[in-house]
Biotite code that builds the C-alpha atoms (Angstrom):
import biotite.structure as struc

atoms = struc.array([
    struc.Atom([27.884, 198.142, 26.099], chain_id="A", res_id=1, res_name="MET", atom_name="CA", element="C"),
    struc.Atom([24.284, 199.268, 25.564], chain_id="A", res_id=2, res_name="GLY", atom_name="CA", element="C"),
    struc.Atom([21.753, 199.006, 27.437], chain_id="A", res_id=3, res_name="GLU", atom_name="CA", element="C"),
    struc.Atom([21.760, 196.322, 30.259], chain_id="A", res_id=4, res_name="LEU", atom_name="CA", element="C"),
    struc.Atom([18.943, 193.519, 31.275], chain_id="A", res_id=5, res_name="ALA", atom_name="CA", element="C"),
    struc.Atom([18.754, 192.564, 34.354], chain_id="A", res_id=6, res_name="ARG", atom_name="CA", element="C"),
    struc.Atom([18.980, 188.593, 34.858], chain_id="A", res_id=7, res_name="TRP", atom_name="CA", element="C"),
    struc.Atom([18.556, 186.596, 38.262], chain_id="A", res_id=8, res_name="SER", atom_name="CA", element="C"),
    struc.Atom([20.536, 183.648, 37.901], chain_id="A", res_id=9, res_name="LEU", atom_name="CA", element="C"),
    struc.Atom([20.771, 180.777, 40.402], chain_id="A", res_id=10, res_name="LYS", atom_name="CA", element="C"),
    struc.Atom([23.588, 178.611, 40.518], chain_id="A", res_id=11, res_name="VAL", atom_name="CA", element="C"),
    struc.Atom([25.137, 175.552, 42.627], chain_id="A", res_id=12, res_name="SER", atom_name="CA", element="C"),
    struc.Atom([26.945, 177.072, 45.944], chain_id="A", res_id=13, res_name="ARG", atom_name="CA", element="C"),
    struc.Atom([30.066, 174.677, 44.549], chain_id="A", res_id=14, res_name="ASP", atom_name="CA", element="C"),
    struc.Atom([29.849, 177.056, 40.930], chain_id="A", res_id=15, res_name="THR", atom_name="CA", element="C"),
    struc.Atom([29.394, 180.233, 42.907], chain_id="A", res_id=16, res_name="ASP", atom_name="CA", element="C"),
    struc.Atom([32.465, 179.379, 45.236], chain_id="A", res_id=17, res_name="VAL", atom_name="CA", element="C"),
    struc.Atom([34.311, 178.310, 42.345], chain_id="A", res_id=18, res_name="ALA", atom_name="CA", element="C"),
    struc.Atom([33.403, 181.347, 40.186], chain_id="A", res_id=19, res_name="LEU", atom_name="CA", element="C"),
    struc.Atom([34.110, 184.133, 42.840], chain_id="A", res_id=20, res_name="ARG", atom_name="CA", element="C"),
    struc.Atom([37.718, 182.268, 44.020], chain_id="A", res_id=21, res_name="THR", atom_name="CA", element="C"),
    struc.Atom([38.329, 182.304, 40.376], chain_id="A", res_id=22, res_name="LEU", atom_name="CA", element="C"),
    struc.Atom([37.616, 186.159, 39.867], chain_id="A", res_id=23, res_name="LEU", atom_name="CA", element="C"),
    struc.Atom([39.388, 186.920, 43.350], chain_id="A", res_id=24, res_name="ALA", atom_name="CA", element="C"),
    struc.Atom([42.426, 185.018, 42.447], chain_id="A", res_id=25, res_name="THR", atom_name="CA", element="C"),
    struc.Atom([42.875, 187.419, 39.378], chain_id="A", res_id=26, res_name="ARG", atom_name="CA", element="C"),
    struc.Atom([41.901, 190.906, 41.473], chain_id="A", res_id=27, res_name="GLY", atom_name="CA", element="C"),
    struc.Atom([38.118, 190.488, 40.403], chain_id="A", res_id=28, res_name="GLY", atom_name="CA", element="C"),
    struc.Atom([36.257, 193.933, 40.657], chain_id="A", res_id=29, res_name="ARG", atom_name="CA", element="C"),
    struc.Atom([32.470, 195.352, 41.066], chain_id="A", res_id=30, res_name="LYS", atom_name="CA", element="C"),
    struc.Atom([31.374, 193.988, 37.764], chain_id="A", res_id=31, res_name="GLY", atom_name="CA", element="C"),
    struc.Atom([33.580, 191.199, 36.753], chain_id="A", res_id=32, res_name="ASP", atom_name="CA", element="C"),
    struc.Atom([31.047, 188.572, 37.583], chain_id="A", res_id=33, res_name="LEU", atom_name="CA", element="C"),
    struc.Atom([28.461, 190.264, 35.133], chain_id="A", res_id=34, res_name="SER", atom_name="CA", element="C"),
    struc.Atom([31.519, 190.166, 32.793], chain_id="A", res_id=35, res_name="ARG", atom_name="CA", element="C"),
    struc.Atom([32.275, 186.622, 32.668], chain_id="A", res_id=36, res_name="PHE", atom_name="CA", element="C"),
    struc.Atom([29.241, 186.218, 32.375], chain_id="A", res_id=37, res_name="VAL", atom_name="CA", element="C"),
    struc.Atom([28.335, 188.097, 29.361], chain_id="A", res_id=38, res_name="GLU", atom_name="CA", element="C"),
    struc.Atom([31.699, 186.324, 27.799], chain_id="A", res_id=39, res_name="GLU", atom_name="CA", element="C"),
    struc.Atom([30.912, 182.872, 28.583], chain_id="A", res_id=40, res_name="ALA", atom_name="CA", element="C"),
    struc.Atom([27.235, 183.588, 27.057], chain_id="A", res_id=41, res_name="VAL", atom_name="CA", element="C"),
    struc.Atom([28.508, 184.366, 23.943], chain_id="A", res_id=42, res_name="ASN", atom_name="CA", element="C"),
    struc.Atom([31.750, 182.159, 23.897], chain_id="A", res_id=43, res_name="ARG", atom_name="CA", element="C"),
    struc.Atom([28.544, 179.188, 23.686], chain_id="A", res_id=44, res_name="GLU", atom_name="CA", element="C"),
    struc.Atom([25.659, 181.051, 21.485], chain_id="A", res_id=45, res_name="VAL", atom_name="CA", element="C"),
    struc.Atom([28.800, 181.054, 19.250], chain_id="A", res_id=46, res_name="LEU", atom_name="CA", element="C"),
    struc.Atom([29.947, 177.929, 19.474], chain_id="A", res_id=47, res_name="ARG", atom_name="CA", element="C"),
    struc.Atom([26.364, 176.764, 19.057], chain_id="A", res_id=48, res_name="GLN", atom_name="CA", element="C"),
    struc.Atom([25.875, 178.639, 16.084], chain_id="A", res_id=49, res_name="THR", atom_name="CA", element="C"),
    struc.Atom([28.965, 177.098, 14.179], chain_id="A", res_id=50, res_name="VAL", atom_name="CA", element="C"),
    struc.Atom([27.649, 173.723, 14.958], chain_id="A", res_id=51, res_name="VAL", atom_name="CA", element="C"),
    struc.Atom([24.082, 174.311, 13.710], chain_id="A", res_id=52, res_name="ASP", atom_name="CA", element="C"),
    struc.Atom([25.833, 176.186, 10.555], chain_id="A", res_id=53, res_name="ILE", atom_name="CA", element="C"),
    struc.Atom([28.370, 172.647, 10.382], chain_id="A", res_id=54, res_name="ARG", atom_name="CA", element="C"),
    struc.Atom([25.416, 170.010, 10.618], chain_id="A", res_id=55, res_name="ALA", atom_name="CA", element="C"),
    struc.Atom([23.554, 172.554, 8.041], chain_id="A", res_id=56, res_name="ARG", atom_name="CA", element="C"),
    struc.Atom([26.616, 172.314, 5.518], chain_id="A", res_id=57, res_name="ASN", atom_name="CA", element="C"),
    struc.Atom([27.455, 168.468, 5.686], chain_id="A", res_id=58, res_name="ALA", atom_name="CA", element="C"),
    struc.Atom([26.891, 167.350, 2.232], chain_id="A", res_id=59, res_name="GLY", atom_name="CA", element="C"),
    struc.Atom([28.113, 170.445, 0.519], chain_id="A", res_id=60, res_name="VAL", atom_name="CA", element="C"),
    struc.Atom([31.538, 170.295, -0.994], chain_id="A", res_id=61, res_name="ASP", atom_name="CA", element="C"),
    struc.Atom([34.514, 171.608, 0.671], chain_id="A", res_id=62, res_name="ASP", atom_name="CA", element="C"),
    struc.Atom([35.564, 172.963, -2.359], chain_id="A", res_id=63, res_name="ASP", atom_name="CA", element="C"),
    struc.Atom([32.146, 174.789, -2.656], chain_id="A", res_id=64, res_name="GLU", atom_name="CA", element="C"),
    struc.Atom([32.334, 176.208, 0.893], chain_id="A", res_id=65, res_name="ILE", atom_name="CA", element="C"),
    struc.Atom([36.344, 177.222, -0.168], chain_id="A", res_id=66, res_name="ALA", atom_name="CA", element="C"),
    struc.Atom([34.720, 179.246, -3.002], chain_id="A", res_id=67, res_name="ARG", atom_name="CA", element="C"),
    struc.Atom([31.800, 180.666, -1.671], chain_id="A", res_id=68, res_name="LEU", atom_name="CA", element="C"),
    struc.Atom([34.231, 181.836, 1.418], chain_id="A", res_id=69, res_name="VAL", atom_name="CA", element="C"),
    struc.Atom([37.125, 183.326, -1.106], chain_id="A", res_id=70, res_name="ASN", atom_name="CA", element="C"),
    struc.Atom([34.274, 185.254, -2.803], chain_id="A", res_id=71, res_name="GLU", atom_name="CA", element="C"),
    struc.Atom([32.210, 186.808, 0.147], chain_id="A", res_id=72, res_name="GLU", atom_name="CA", element="C"),
    struc.Atom([35.735, 188.070, 1.345], chain_id="A", res_id=73, res_name="LEU", atom_name="CA", element="C"),
    struc.Atom([36.974, 189.192, -2.252], chain_id="A", res_id=74, res_name="GLY", atom_name="CA", element="C"),
    struc.Atom([33.505, 191.159, -2.066], chain_id="A", res_id=75, res_name="ALA", atom_name="CA", element="C"),
    struc.Atom([34.236, 192.232, 1.586], chain_id="A", res_id=76, res_name="THR", atom_name="CA", element="C"),
    struc.Atom([37.992, 193.401, 1.350], chain_id="A", res_id=77, res_name="ARG", atom_name="CA", element="C"),
    struc.Atom([36.718, 195.334, -1.729], chain_id="A", res_id=78, res_name="THR", atom_name="CA", element="C"),
    struc.Atom([34.009, 197.023, 0.294], chain_id="A", res_id=79, res_name="ALA", atom_name="CA", element="C"),
    struc.Atom([36.271, 197.866, 2.967], chain_id="A", res_id=80, res_name="PHE", atom_name="CA", element="C"),
    struc.Atom([39.284, 199.627, 0.987], chain_id="A", res_id=81, res_name="TRP", atom_name="CA", element="C"),
    struc.Atom([37.002, 201.074, -1.480], chain_id="A", res_id=82, res_name="THR", atom_name="CA", element="C"),
    struc.Atom([34.828, 202.946, 1.319], chain_id="A", res_id=83, res_name="ASP", atom_name="CA", element="C"),
    struc.Atom([35.062, 206.671, 1.016], chain_id="A", res_id=84, res_name="PRO", atom_name="CA", element="C"),
    struc.Atom([34.857, 206.567, 5.269], chain_id="A", res_id=85, res_name="LEU", atom_name="CA", element="C"),
    struc.Atom([38.028, 205.624, 5.797], chain_id="A", res_id=86, res_name="ARG", atom_name="CA", element="C"),
])
């Protein structure tokens, strides 16, 4: 996970109880609250990134996007399969 940062968060009592109850029903252990928050934040960052990219590419033709994706996938596959460290 790398270097950790400490956050101080405030949430409503209802949110706290709901989340702690959910974690407890799944056999929650120490660190589960932090993992849950980190995963939720990562999902939201990814979702917002996708929304931003879709908005930025709204005027681009679908075929052009598919061509660009396929081009990049081909380059990535070539680099991956010819990497001497693999």
